[in-house]
Structures are given as C-alpha cells and as structure tokens.
N, C-alpha and C positions, 0 to 999 in steps of 0.2 A: 812396626818398622817404618822408617822414614818414607813418606809417600813417593819421593823421587827414586829412592833405592828400590822400592817395591815396583815402581814403574819400569825401571831397567830390568829387574828380574822377570817381570811379566813378558817383556818383549822377547826374552831369550827362550821362552817356553820350557822351563826347567823339567817338567814332567816328561817331555819328549827326549831330552838329552841322553838318558840311559839307553834309549833305543839305538842311538848312533853308536854308543860304545858296544852294544850287543852285536851290531853288524861287524865291527872290527874283530871281536872275539870269535865270531863264526868264521870270518875270512882267515884268521890265523889258524884255526883248526883245519880248514879246507887246504891250506898251504902245507899241512903236515908238520906244523911246529909243535904240536901237543902230543905227548905220548904217555903211556901208562907208567913208564919207568922214570919220570921226571923226579929229580932229586931236590932236597930242600935248598941246595945252592942255587936253584933256578931263580929264586927271588932276588938274588944279587947279580944275576948274569946279564951279559949284554942283550940277550934275547928278551929278557923281561923288561929291560929299559926300552927297547925298541917297541915292544907291544904297548907299553905305557905311553910312549910318545904318540903312537898311532891312535890310541884311544882318545887322548886329549886333542890331537889334531882333528879327529872326526867330530868331537863334541864342539870345538870352537867353530869348525866349518858349518855344522848344523845350526849353531846359535847365530852365527853371522847371517846365514840364509834366511832364517825366520824373522830376524830383526829387519833385514832389508826388504823382506816381503811386506812387512807392515809399512815401511817407508814408501814403497811403490804403490801400496793400496790406500795411501793416506786419504785421497779424495773420496774413494768409495766408502771407506770406514767412517767418514764424517756422517754418512747417511745410514749405512747398514750396521755399523758396529762402533757407535760413538763412545762406548765405554772403554775402548782400548787406550793405552797410554799416550799415543801421539794425538789422535783426534780430541781427547779430553783435556789436552794441554799439559799433562804431567811431564812429558818428555818432548822437547822441541824436535822438529823435523831434522834440523841440522845435527843436533846431538845424536839422534838415532842413526843417522847416516854414518857419522864417524864411528859410532859404537859398532855397527854392523860391519863396516869396512875393516876396522881394527881386528875384530874377531876372525874374519876370513884370513887376514894376513898372518895372524898368530897360528891359525890352523895350518896354513901352508908352510910356515917356517918350522913348526914342530915336525912335519913330515920330512923335511930336509935333514933332520938329525938322524933319520933312519937310513935313507938311501936316495940316490938320484931317481930311481924308479918310483919310490913312494912320493917324492916331490912332484914328479911329472903327473902322477895320478891325482894327487891332492890339488894341483893347479887345474887339471881338467875338471875335477869335481867343483871347484870354486867357480869356474866359468859356466859349468852346467847349472849351478845354483843361480847365478846371475841371469842366465838365459831364461830360466823358469820364472824368476821373480819379475823380470822386466817385460818379457814378451810371451813366452809359451803358455803361461797359465790362462791367458785370455782365449785360448782355443780349446774347443771341446775334446779334441783328440790329442793334439800335441801337448796340452797341459798335463794330463795324466801320464803321458808317455815320458815327458821331460822330468817330471817328479820321480817316476820310477827309475829313470836313467841315473838320477842323483843317488838313489839307494843302491843301484847296481854298482856304481863307481865306488861307493862307500865300502861295500863288501870286498871289492877288488883291492881297495886300499889296505884292508886287513890281509888279503892274500899276498901282498907285496912284502911282508915282513921278512921273508928269507931272501929277498932280492930277485925272485923270479915268480912267474905266475903259472899256477897249475889249476886245472878245472875252471878255466876262465869263463867258460860258457854257463857255469852255474849262476853267474850274475843275473841271468835272465829271470830267475825265480823272484828276487825282490822287485825287479822291474814290473813283472806281472802283478805281484801282490800289491804294490803301491799304486799301480794303475787302477786296481779295483777299489782301493780306499778313496782315491781321488775322485773316482766316479760317484761314489756314495756321497761324498762331501758336497757335490753340486747342489744338493737339496737342503743344506744346513740352514739357509735363511728362509726359503719359501716352502720347503717340503715338496711333495708331489714328484718323486723321482723313482717310482716303482720299477720302471724299465732298467734304470741304472743299477738298482739293487739286485734285480734278477741276474744281470750280466756280471755284477760283482760276485754274486754267489757262485756262478759258474767258474769264474777265475779263481776264487778261493779253493774250490774243489780241485781244479787243475793243478794248483800249487801243491796241495796235499798229495795228490796222486804222483806228481813229479818227484817230490822229495822221497816218497816211499819207494818209487821205482829206482831212484838213484841209490838208495840204501841197499836195495835188493841186488842190483847189477854191479855195483862198484865197491861195496863193503860187506861185512858180515854183521852189521849192526841193525838189521831190519826190525827186530823186536823192540829194541831200545827206541829206535826212531818212531815206531808205531805208537809207543806210549806217549812220547812227547807230542806227536801229531794229534792224538786223541784229545789231549788237553787243549791244544791249539784250536782244533775244530769246534770244540764246545764253546770256547771263549769268543770266537768270531761269528759263528752261525746263530747263536742264541739271540744276541741283540739285532742281528741282521733280519731274522725272521720277524722280530717285533717291529722293526722299522718298516717292514713290508706290510704287515697286517694293519698297523696304525702309522700311516705315512706322514708323521708330523715332524717339524724341524727338531723338536726335542729328542725324539727317538732316533732320528737320523744322526744327530750329534753324538748320541750314545754309541751308535754303531760305528761311527768314525773313530771315536775315542777308543773303543774296544779294538778296532783294527790296528790303530797306531801302537797301542800298548802291547798288543799280542804279537807284534813283530819280534819282541824279545823271545817269546816262546818258539816262534818259527826259527829264529837264530839259534836257540838252544837245541832244537831238533837237528839242525844242520851241523852244529858244533859237535854234538854227541855222535852223530853219524860218522864224522871223519876223525874222531879222536877216541875218547873213552866216555862211558856213561856219566861219570861224575862231573866231567867238564861242562856238560849241558846244564847241570844243576848250578854250577858257578854262574853261568850266563843267566839262568832263570832267577837267580838271587837279585838281579836288577829289576825284576818285575814289581815286587812290593815297594821298591823305592819310587818307581814311576807312578804306581797307584797312589802312594802317599802324597807325592807332589801334585798329582792331578786333582786332589781334594783342595789344594791351595791355589793352584794356577791352572788356567785354561790350557787344554791340549790343542785346540784348533783356533 
C-alpha cells in the first residue's frame, strides 16, 4: 500500500471502528427496534436505512476523534511515539487536522438523515470528543471520565433510532467500562500501574454485575446474557491478570487492546438482552473483523 494512504489509514485506527458500530447496534436493541418477528423486507425498510446511517455516523465520529487525538498529541508523540504517521512525517499536521475535522462533520451530517434528535446527540458527541482530545485527557480523573462519556453518548446515539430515548440511564455502563480501560492505558508507555489495574478490575466486575442485574430485573434473557458475559469476562480479565502479575508496557498494551476489542462482546450482551439471542451474534460478528484489523493496525 502507498505509504501516505497507509498513514491515513493508521490515523483512523481501523481495528477500533467496528467497536463504534457495535455501540450503535446495542443502542438500537435497547431502543426496542429489534424483534424476533422481523421480516426479510426489513433490509429495504426506512428503519434499516436509519440504522445504517447511525452506524456510519458513529464510525466517522470515532475516526475523526482518534485522528484529532493524534493532532493534539503531536508534540508528545515526537518523543514517546515517533513511529506514528504525524511525527514520522508521513502525514502533515495540517492534512491530519483537515482529515479529522472532515470525518467529524460527515459523522454529524449522517445523523441528520435520521432525525433532529440523532443530530443533536451526534453534535454533542463530537463536542465531547473534542473536549477529550484537547483538554480532558490531560487530567487523571476527567480524562477517563470524558472518554467514557463519549462512549455513553455513542450508545445513546443508537438509542435515538426511533426518535425517542428509552433506558437512557444504561449509558452509564459504557462510561464505567471505558473509564476502566483508560485507567489501564495510563501505563502503556512506562508501565508500573498496578493500582490502576486493580481499580479497573473492580470496574469490570461492576459492569458485569450491572448488565446481569438489568437482564434479571428488566428482561427474561438472563441466561442468554450470562453466556455472553462469560465470554466477555474471560476476554478482559485474562490479559488484565497478566498485566498485573508482570506490569510491563507490553502486557498493559495487550490488556488495553483486549478491553477495547471486547467492547463488542459487551455490546453483544446488551443487544441480546434487549432483543433476541441471535442479534447478539450479529454484533459479535464484528469481533473477528476488529481482531483481524488489529494485526495490521495499532489499537492504541
């Protein structure tokens, strides 16, 4: 591949983009848009078009966010991550800024095709992304919280597919989960973050308990949810334990990567909880795509 095209692709973190789509699909299920009686005509229906628009809106917003994150981190990356496309000179700072800005705008415009509500949420998400990139990430507490807020707004964007918001409070789950991952990532460069790893493990456990409790009290899908959460727990805790026992930057990066990619499994659990068991498998199908792309492109 042409080095410049490869550089643009690397800036957008392709392996992470399916996780943004998974958030939307989970939000769509929470909104009650998926049922067991869906007909084959669904593929050509206005609802399918709206879901597709929100999926791509989320993907572009996520891509714009990570691109602009590298723009704001340019000076730090010159020292800590000189291999990235901007500090190594593959992509100019100006080109990356335009690239990220255009991606955000496309994401917002796609949401407008669905509804005013979706447009408002997408705009709020874009602003939250910029807040994280420019300011919040520099703070130990507000950085993880801001990143989590972006994921929460992303799942709310999926909930907006029917023009109203139900179970809005469920957005706290991705907020807590992403807060945990961001805590772990604090040690990616230098290691030595055992305290953060312990706290992240507690937050992971609280997320699992919360989703299981939601399934028990609000749906009749508790066994299905438990199956998905078992897979999720295995995927996130195994690398986390390894990162704690051998607290090296390499193991921490693996724990972060597992956390990011496993968001798809968490979304699948939530999607299956509020719809039908096979819908979770559709979301889960995004996982091998992310894993495949992660072998070609960095996740963090």
